[in-house]
N, C-alpha and C positions, 0 to 999 in steps of 0.2 A: 565681130561685135554682135551682141544680141540686142534686140529691140526692148524698149521699156516693158511692153506687154509680156515678152518672154521672161524677162527678169522677174517681173511681178509673179508670174506663175511659179517659178522656182522657189521664191521666198514664201509664197502661199503654201506650197507643198511642205516645206520645212516646218512652217507654223502649224499645219494641220496634222502632221504625223502624230499618232497616238499608240500607246502600248495597250493592246486589247486583250481581254480575258474571256469574253463570251462570244461564241460562234454559232452560226447556222450550219446545218448539214449539207447545204447546197454545194454541188460540185464546182470545182475551179477549172476553167479552161486550161488545157495543157499549154497553149500558146502563151498565156499570161505567166505561167510558172517558168517557162523557158526564158521569158523576158526578165523576170525577176532574178533568176539565177545568172543570166548574162550580165545584169547590172552589178550583182555581187562580184562576179569574176572580172568586171571592169574596174573594180576598186583599186586605188593606189596601194602599192606595197613597197616597203623599204627594200632597196637592192633588187627590186622586181622579183622577189622570192616567191610571191603568190603562194603563201603557206596554207591556204584553205582547201578543204574538201567539204562537200555537201551531201549528207546522208538523208535521203527522202524516206519518210515513214508514213505509210497509209493504213496499215493493218491495225485493227482494234487491239489485238493482243499486245503488240509492241507499244502502242500508245498507252495502254493501261499500265504496263510495267514502268514506263517513263513517268507517268502521273504518280505512281506509287513512290518512286524515288524522290520526286519533287515534294509530294505531300509529307513524306517522312522528314525531310529537311526543313520544311516550313514549320512543322510542329516543334522541331528542335530549336529553331531560331526564335520562336515566339516567346521563349522564356526570358529573352533579353529586353522585352518591352513590357511596360506596365500601363494599366488603365486604358484610356481611349486608344492610344497607339497600339497596344497589344491587340485590342479588339479589331481595329482597322487592319492590322497585319494579318490576323487570322481570317479576315474576310476576303483577302486576296485569293482569287480563284485559281486552283490548279486544274479545274474542270476543263479549261480551254484546251489542255493537252489531249483530252479525250474527245471533246466536241469537234475540234477543228478537223476538216478533211485531210489536212496535210501538216505534218511536223517536219521541220528540217533541223538536223543537228549540224551545226557549222563547227568544223574542227580546225586545229592549227598543228602543222607538222614543223617542229623546231629544227628538224634536220634538213629540210628542203633547201636546196641550193648549196649544200655542203657546209663545211666548218668555217668558211670565210665569205660571209655575205656582206656586201657593202652596207654600212650602217648598223647591222646587227652585231658586228664585232665590238662596237663601242657601247651600244645600248641593247642588251639581249632582248628586252621586252618589245622591241619593234615588230617582232613577228605577231604578237597578240594585238598590237596597235593596228597592224595591217589588216588582220582579220576583222577588227572592229570597224574599219573603213568599209570593208566588203559588206558587213551586216547593215551598216547605215545606208549604203546604196540600195540594198534589198528592201529596207524599210521604206525608203522614199519611193522606190519603184512600186511597191505594194500599194502605197497610198494613191499613186497616180492611177493604178489599175482598179481602184475601188475595192481592194482586198485588204481586210484587217490583218494585222500582224501583232502577235504578243511574244515578248522575249521572257522566257522563264530562266531566271538566273540563280535559283537556289536549288542545289542538288549536290550530292557527293559525286565527284567526277568518276571515281572508280565504279559506282553503281551504274552510271551511264556507259562506261567502258564495257562492263560485263554484259549489259543488256544489248548493246549494239556491236559487240565483238571488236571494239576499238583497241588497237595495240597500246601497250603501256606508255610508249613515248609520245603518243598523239594526245593532244589536249582537246577535250570536248568543250569548246568555248561557250556555246549557246544552244539552247533549244528554242526554235522559233515555231510558233503555231500560226498557220495561215488559213483564212477562210473569210466568208462574208459574215456580217454582223448587223443586228438591228440596233445595237447600242454603241454608236460612235460618238463619244463625248466632245463637247466644245473645248474642254480643258483637260489636261492630263488627269488620269484617275486618282493618283495620289494627292494631287492638288485639290480635287473635288472632295476627297475624304479628309481634308485638313491635315494630311500627313506632314506637309511642309509647304511653305509659301515660296514663290519664285523670288530669288534674290535680285536686288537692284543691280543691273549690269554695271552702272557707273561706279559702284563701290567695289567692283571686282577688277577694275582697270587701274594698273599702276604705271608709272612712267620712269624709265631709266633704271630703277631698282625697286626691290620689294618694299611695299608699303608707301611708296612715294606718290602722293596725289598730284593731279595736274588736270589739264584739259587738252582735247584735240584742237589743233589749229584748223583753219579753214581749208588748208591744203597741206599735204605731207610732201616734202621735197628732200 
């Protein structure tokens, strides 16, 4: 059992996690990076397949090439948005990939564990789900360490494969920028930019079947 104070800290960290785009050049302690990677590696994985790898990028040359790949895709995606949303989207910074002292490419190996992995036999996407759990662990660990993390999710995967020499069957799931920041917002950046409002949780909860409204009892038994 955990104390109320310990529970409160966990929920506070979850609430405080942010997707950051602006970083300082200050170096990151190696010990903190090791703890963040260990948190990712402790993530739950379906069938215990552990499909992730972590590619650490610190050189300006490689970070510039990754930023080019993301910027190219950002401009291509912007045509799908009009007016204020288009402007807000164009303002999302890819500069973080170049500013942050460390970028981590988190990959997924769909062949790890062989052709018969418990759970993945039924739902093939569970390998990506497992990698997402690892990334969330890294995000929360970074928050605890006082280190900002930004997840860049728009790029052509083959561009990243070419830049990082990733084999064709390996999926580059995420580019994570890590570093310290002076701009850690109280609310998510897209919420502050009026990109979208947080939905009412109660309207997202159904009971027994899709679309069926109800309410939680005082206890579940």
